[in-house]
KOLPADREN-721615 format. One record per residue (C-alpha): x, y, z. Coordinates in Angstrom, 1 decimal. Example, Ala and Ser with C-alpha at 12.3 -4.5 7.8 and 13.67 -1.06 7.14 Angstrom:
<rs>
> c1/c2/c3
> 12.3/-4.5/7.8
> 13.7/-1.1/7.1
</rs>
This chain:
<rs>
> c1/c2/c3
> 0.0/0.0/0.0
> 1.4/3.4/-0.9
> 2.9/5.6/1.8
> 1.4/9.0/1.7
> 3.2/12.2/1.0
> 6.9/11.1/0.8
> 9.0/14.2/0.4
> 12.6/14.8/-0.7
> 13.0/17.2/2.3
> 10.3/17.7/4.9
> 10.9/21.3/6.2
> 7.5/21.7/7.8
> 7.9/18.7/10.1
> 11.4/19.8/11.0
> 10.0/23.2/11.9
> 7.4/21.6/14.2
> 10.1/19.6/15.9
> 11.8/22.8/17.1
> 8.8/25.1/16.8
> 8.9/26.6/20.3
> 12.5/27.5/20.1
> 12.3/28.9/16.6
> 9.1/30.9/17.3
> 10.7/32.4/20.4
> 13.8/33.4/18.4
> 11.8/35.0/15.6
> 9.6/36.8/18.1
> 12.7/38.3/19.9
> 14.0/39.7/16.5
> 10.6/41.2/15.7
> 10.3/42.8/19.1
> 13.9/44.2/18.8
> 13.3/45.8/15.4
> 16.9/45.0/14.5
> 16.3/43.4/11.2
> 19.6/44.2/9.5
> 22.9/43.2/11.3
> 21.1/42.7/14.6
> 22.8/41.1/17.5
> 21.6/37.6/16.4
> 23.9/37.8/13.3
> 27.0/38.3/15.4
> 25.9/35.7/17.9
> 25.3/33.1/15.2
> 28.6/33.8/13.4
> 30.4/33.3/16.8
> 28.6/30.1/17.5
> 29.2/28.7/14.0
> 32.9/29.6/14.3
> 33.1/27.7/17.5
> 31.4/24.7/16.0
> 33.8/24.7/13.0
> 36.8/25.5/15.1
> 37.4/28.4/12.7
> 38.7/31.8/13.8
> 36.5/33.9/11.4
> 33.0/33.4/10.0
> 31.4/36.2/8.0
> 27.7/35.8/7.2
> 26.4/37.0/3.8
> 23.3/36.9/1.6
> 23.6/33.4/0.0
> 26.1/30.7/-1.0
> 26.7/32.1/-4.5
> 27.5/35.5/-3.0
> 29.9/33.7/-0.7
> 31.7/32.3/-3.8
> 31.8/35.6/-5.6
> 33.0/37.6/-2.6
> 35.7/35.0/-2.0
> 36.9/35.4/-5.5
> 36.8/39.2/-5.3
> 39.0/39.0/-2.2
> 41.5/36.5/-3.6
> 43.8/38.8/-5.5
> 42.7/37.5/-8.9
> 42.6/39.5/-12.1
> 40.4/39.2/-15.3
> 41.8/36.4/-17.4
> 43.2/34.4/-14.5
> 42.1/30.7/-14.5
> 40.2/29.0/-11.7
> 39.9/25.2/-11.6
> 36.4/23.9/-10.8
> 34.9/20.4/-10.9
> 33.0/19.5/-14.1
> 30.3/17.7/-12.1
> 28.7/20.2/-9.7
> 26.2/23.0/-9.5
> 27.1/25.9/-11.7
> 27.6/28.6/-9.0
> 31.4/28.4/-8.7
> 31.9/28.7/-12.4
> 29.2/31.3/-12.7
> 30.9/33.5/-10.0
> 34.2/33.2/-11.8
> 32.8/34.2/-15.2
> 31.0/37.2/-13.7
> 34.4/38.5/-12.5
> 36.1/38.0/-15.8
> 37.9/34.9/-14.7
> 38.2/31.7/-16.7
> 36.8/28.5/-15.2
> 38.8/25.4/-16.2
> 36.9/22.1/-15.4
> 38.6/19.1/-14.0
> 37.1/15.6/-13.9
> 35.7/14.0/-10.8
> 35.9/10.6/-9.1
> 33.1/8.3/-10.3
> 32.4/6.9/-6.9
> 32.8/9.8/-4.5
> 31.7/12.4/-7.1
> 34.4/14.9/-6.0
> 37.2/16.5/-7.9
> 40.2/14.2/-8.6
> 43.6/15.8/-7.7
> 45.3/14.2/-10.7
> 42.7/15.7/-13.1
> 43.1/19.1/-11.4
> 46.9/18.9/-11.9
> 46.4/18.0/-15.5
> 44.6/21.3/-16.3
> 47.1/23.7/-14.6
> 48.7/26.3/-16.8
> 50.8/29.4/-16.3
> 47.5/31.4/-15.9
> 46.1/29.2/-13.1
> 45.7/31.1/-9.9
> 43.0/29.3/-7.8
> 41.1/26.1/-7.3
> 37.6/25.6/-6.0
> 37.1/22.1/-4.5
> 33.4/21.5/-4.1
> 32.6/19.1/-1.2
> 29.7/17.4/-3.0
> 26.6/15.7/-1.5
> 27.9/15.7/2.1
> 31.5/14.6/2.2
> 34.8/16.4/1.7
> 37.1/16.2/-1.3
> 40.5/14.4/-0.9
> 42.1/17.6/0.5
> 45.6/16.4/1.5
> 46.7/16.0/-2.2
> 44.7/19.0/-3.3
> 46.4/21.2/-0.7
> 49.8/19.8/-1.7
> 48.9/20.7/-5.3
> 48.0/24.2/-4.2
> 51.3/24.6/-2.4
> 53.3/23.3/-5.4
> 51.7/25.7/-7.9
> 50.9/28.6/-5.5
> 47.2/28.3/-5.9
> 44.5/30.0/-3.8
> 42.1/27.5/-2.4
> 38.4/28.3/-2.0
> 36.4/25.4/-0.5
> 32.7/25.3/-1.7
> 31.1/23.7/1.4
> 27.5/24.5/0.5
> 26.5/20.8/0.8
> 28.8/19.4/3.5
> 28.8/21.5/6.6
> 29.5/19.2/9.5
> 31.7/16.8/7.6
> 35.4/16.5/8.5
> 38.6/15.4/6.8
> 41.4/13.4/8.5
> 45.0/14.1/7.4
> 47.8/11.5/7.3
> 49.3/12.8/10.5
> 46.0/12.3/12.4
> 44.7/15.9/12.4
> 41.0/16.2/11.6
> 39.7/19.5/10.3
> 36.1/20.5/9.4
> 35.1/21.0/5.8
> 35.5/24.6/4.8
> 38.3/25.3/7.2
> 41.2/23.7/5.3
> 41.8/26.1/2.4
> 42.4/29.9/2.3
> 38.6/30.5/2.3
> 35.5/28.3/2.8
> 32.0/29.2/1.6
> 28.6/28.1/3.0
> 25.0/28.1/1.8
> 22.1/28.1/4.2
> 19.5/27.4/1.5
> 16.5/25.8/3.3
> 17.2/22.2/2.2
> 20.7/22.2/3.5
> 21.6/20.3/6.7
> 21.8/23.8/8.3
> 19.2/25.8/6.4
> 17.3/29.0/7.1
> 13.9/30.1/6.0
> 15.1/31.8/2.8
> 18.5/32.5/1.4
> 21.7/32.8/3.5
> 25.4/32.1/3.4
> 28.7/32.6/5.1
> 32.4/32.8/4.4
> 35.1/31.2/6.6
> 38.8/32.1/6.9
> 41.7/31.6/9.3
> 43.3/34.9/8.3
> 42.4/38.0/10.3
> 43.4/40.2/7.3
> 41.3/38.3/4.9
> 38.4/38.3/7.3
> 38.5/42.1/7.5
> 38.7/42.3/3.7
> 35.7/40.0/3.4
> 33.7/42.0/5.9
> 34.3/45.2/4.1
> 33.4/43.6/0.8
> 30.0/42.4/2.1
> 28.9/45.9/3.1
> 29.8/48.0/0.0
> 33.5/48.1/0.9
> 32.9/50.2/4.0
> 35.3/50.3/6.9
> 32.7/52.4/8.8
> 29.4/53.8/7.7
> 29.7/55.9/4.5
> 33.5/55.4/4.4
> 34.1/53.2/1.3
> 37.7/51.9/1.1
> 37.2/49.2/-1.6
> 34.6/48.3/-4.2
> 32.2/45.9/-2.5
> 28.7/44.4/-2.7
> 25.6/44.4/-0.6
> 25.3/40.9/0.8
> 24.0/40.4/4.4
> 22.4/37.6/6.3
> 19.1/38.8/7.6
> 18.7/38.9/11.4
> 15.6/36.7/11.3
> 17.5/34.0/9.4
> 20.5/34.3/11.8
> 18.2/33.7/14.7
> 16.6/30.6/13.1
> 20.0/29.3/12.1
> 21.3/29.6/15.6
> 18.5/27.4/16.9
> 19.2/24.8/14.2
> 22.9/24.9/14.9
> 22.2/23.7/18.4
> 20.6/20.6/16.8
> 23.0/20.1/13.9
> 24.6/16.9/15.3
> 21.2/15.5/15.8
> 20.3/16.4/12.2
> 23.4/14.8/10.8
> 22.9/11.6/12.8
> 19.3/11.4/11.4
> 20.6/11.7/7.9
> 23.4/9.2/8.5
> 20.8/6.7/9.8
> 18.7/7.0/6.6
> 21.8/6.5/4.5
> 22.7/3.4/6.6
> 19.2/2.0/5.9
> 19.6/2.6/2.2
> 23.1/1.1/2.1
> 22.0/-2.1/3.7
> 18.6/-2.4/1.8
> 20.0/-1.6/-1.6
> 23.2/-3.6/-1.4
> 23.5/-6.3/-4.0
> 21.4/-4.8/-6.8
> 23.7/-5.3/-9.8
> 22.6/-2.1/-11.6
> 23.0/0.2/-8.7
> 26.3/1.7/-7.4
> 25.8/3.1/-3.9
> 27.5/6.3/-2.8
> 31.0/5.7/-1.6
> 32.5/7.4/1.4
> 36.1/8.6/1.1
> 38.0/6.7/3.9
> 39.5/10.0/5.2
> 36.1/11.9/5.3
> 33.0/11.7/7.3
> 29.7/12.0/5.4
> 26.6/14.0/6.4
> 24.5/12.9/3.4
> 23.1/16.2/2.3
> 22.0/14.1/-0.6
> 21.8/10.3/-1.0
> 22.9/9.8/-4.6
> 23.1/6.5/-6.3
> 24.3/5.6/-9.8
> 21.9/3.6/-12.0
> 23.7/1.6/-14.7
> 22.5/0.3/-18.0
> 20.7/3.4/-19.1
> 17.9/2.7/-16.6
> 18.1/5.8/-14.5
> 15.3/7.7/-16.2
> 13.1/4.7/-16.3
> 13.6/4.1/-12.6
> 12.8/7.7/-11.8
> 9.6/7.5/-13.8
> 8.6/4.3/-12.1
> 9.2/5.7/-8.6
> 7.1/8.7/-9.6
> 4.2/6.4/-10.3
> 4.6/5.1/-6.7
> 4.5/8.6/-5.3
> 8.3/8.6/-4.6
> 10.1/11.8/-5.5
> 13.7/11.8/-6.7
> 16.0/14.4/-8.2
> 18.9/14.3/-10.7
> 21.8/16.3/-9.4
> 23.1/17.1/-12.1
> 21.7/16.3/-15.6
> 24.6/17.9/-17.5
> 28.2/18.3/-16.7
> 29.6/21.8/-16.7
> 31.1/21.5/-20.2
> 27.7/20.5/-21.5
> 25.9/23.6/-20.2
> 25.0/26.1/-23.0
> 25.7/29.2/-20.9
> 29.4/28.2/-20.2
> 30.3/27.1/-23.7
> 32.1/30.5/-24.6
> 33.7/30.8/-21.2
> 35.3/27.4/-20.2
> 38.8/26.4/-21.1
> 38.9/22.6/-21.6
> 42.2/20.9/-21.1
> 41.3/17.3/-20.2
> 38.6/14.7/-20.9
> 35.7/14.9/-18.6
> 34.3/11.4/-19.1
> 33.5/10.6/-15.5
> 31.5/13.9/-15.2
> 29.5/13.2/-18.3
> 28.9/9.6/-17.2
> 27.6/10.7/-13.8
> 25.3/13.2/-15.4
> 23.5/10.3/-17.1
> 23.5/7.9/-14.2
> 23.0/9.7/-10.9
> 19.7/9.8/-9.0
> 19.2/11.2/-5.5
> 16.6/9.6/-3.2
> 14.6/11.2/-0.4
> 16.7/11.9/2.7
> 15.9/14.2/5.6
> 15.8/14.4/9.3
> 12.1/13.4/9.6
> 12.1/10.2/7.5
> 10.2/7.2/8.9
> 11.1/3.6/8.5
> 7.8/2.8/6.7
> 8.7/5.4/4.1
> 12.2/4.0/3.7
> 10.9/0.5/3.3
> 8.4/1.6/0.7
> 11.0/3.4/-1.3
> 13.4/0.4/-1.2
> 10.7/-2.0/-2.1
> 9.8/0.1/-5.1
> 13.4/0.2/-6.3
> 13.7/-3.6/-5.9
> 10.4/-4.2/-7.7
> 11.6/-2.1/-10.6
> 14.8/-4.2/-11.1
> 12.8/-7.4/-10.6
> 10.3/-6.6/-13.4
> 12.5/-5.1/-16.1
</rs>
C-alpha cells in the first residue's frame, strides 16, 4: 500500500520539531526591530565559528554571493584561470565568469563524485591562480593531495562547502579538520534544504586569516570600513537577522540532524546492497559523510526509467546534475577545456538522488526500497 506524501525534504515537520525554540527566536527579533545586522547575526557567526573551530565566520546573503565575494578577495585578475569540478552545481563557475575569470573544469571521481587531484593537476597552466574544491553531496574532497597541489603551484584554495557543513577530513598525521576550514577561504550556503538551512537565502564565508576576514567583511557591506567610508569596491550581501536567529537554533541541533541523515543512509546502504545495476555512494576513507544528498548511480541506461517508475509510486527523486559543466550552454564560450571529462559526463547520465531528511520514517524508507527492488525485478 502506498505511503502518503513522501518528500525529498520535509521542512515543515522539521520546523514543528523545534517550533517553540524557533518561534521564540523569531519573536525576539521582531520585538527588537533590529532586522539588519542585529545582535543575532554576530551571535550566530560566533557560535558557528566555535562549531567549526574556525577563527572567522562572516555571514552573507547566500552561497553564490559567498563564492563571488571570496573570488573578489583572492587577488585574482580578469583572465586568470580557476579550476572547478566539471560535475557540480554551476555557482562556482558562474561567479568566476561574472568577475572575468576563466573556469577550467577538472574531472571527478566516479564513486565519491568529488574532484580528482590528478585531473586538477592536468589542467594547470601558467594562468592558473585558484582552485575551488566542491565538497559534494555531504563529504569532503580528498584535501591532502589537493592542498599539496596548491602549495606546489601557488594556488589560492576556496572550498565550496554548501553541501557538506559538518563533515570533516582526517589528514595523514591524524589531524581532523572541518570541511570549509582547510583552504584559504571556505564558503557556505544556508538554503532551506541544507543540513543547516534558514527560512530563505543565506550564506557565510570562513577564513583563518584576520586580514582576509577584514577584507571580506568590508566587501559584504559596499566596501565600507565604517558607515559611509568606502575603502574598496564591494557588494551588498548580508544575512538577515531573522535568518540568523533561526540558524542559531538549528545549529544547536545540527549533530542530531546529521545523525538522522546518516541513519537514513545506513538503511539505504543495507537495503539496496546487491542490486547489480546500482552503485551506492562511496565514502572517502578520510572523510565523514553528512549525506546532504543520498545519490546512487543507476547503470545500463535505466536511470530515467527508474525515476519515472518511482514517480508512479509517489516517490520523489532528483537528478543532481543532468549535465556536466562543459555541456551547459551558458558556459560554452567561457570554459577552457584541457582534459577529458568522461566521468562527469557519465555521472550526469547515471546519478539519482533519493529522499533523505531528518524526519524520515522507517515505513517510508521500506516503501522506497521495495519500489526500487520491484523495478529491477520486473525489467
